[in-house]
N, C-alpha and C positions, 0 to 999 in steps of 0.2 A: 575549355581550362576547366576542365573537372576538379574541384574540393581542392581549392584555391583561391583564399581568401583577396577580394579583388583590389583592396584598400592598403593593407599590410601584406601580400605576398605570402600569409601564413600558409603551410603544402605541409601533407605527410609526412612524418618522422618514421623511421626503421628502428625497429628494438628486437629483444628478444621476449619471447613468451616462455617463461619457465615454469615448468609443474612440478608438483608434490617430491616429484624423485629427484629433480635439478635437471629435466630433460630441457634443454633450449632447443626452439624453433623459430623460428622468422616470424616477425607480425607488423602490422601497421598500425599508426598511431597516430587517427583521423584529426584534422579540426573540428572546434564545435562552429558548423558554418551555417549560419541563415538567410533567408533567401528574404531581403525587406523594401521597403520602400520609403525614400524620404523624398523630401522637400527642399527644394534647394531656393531658398527664398532672393539672392542676390540674381540669381539667372530664369526664375518666375518659371519653373519647372519642377516633374516629379521623376525621380530615377530608380528605378531596380538596381539595386547591388547585391551580390553574394558575398557577405561580411560574416569575419567571426563574433560570438557573442563579444570576445573582452573589446571589439572596435566599435560593435553597438553600444557599454558603453564608455567607451570613451567618445561618442558621438550625442550622447545624452549629456555627457559632461561640460564639452566645449562646443559642441556645434557642428552641423554637418559641413558649413561651408570650411571651416578653421579646420577639418580632419582633413579635406580632401585636396585643401591647399598644403599642409604637411605633407602629405603623401605625393601630390607632382613634385614639391620639392626634393623628397627623398627620393624618387624614380620609382615605386614602389605600385601607384596605381596603373590596372590594367583594363579599368572600364571606359570607357569611352564616354567621358563627360565633358 
């Protein structure tokens, strides 16, 4: 699963590149994905996830356990945790 956030499910979006002469050609907008290790204290283990920068900020705010629990409820969790 390339270029997909494992927690939020963010994917590349499609849009137009617009030149100065107003010519439009297709382009892709990629999410800001980072590979990061997180320690899950409830399960006492480390996991490596490919997540967006927005999800990293949310994990810092709420905690990794709460974010993974919410992702499971929403059905967006694609990692095997």
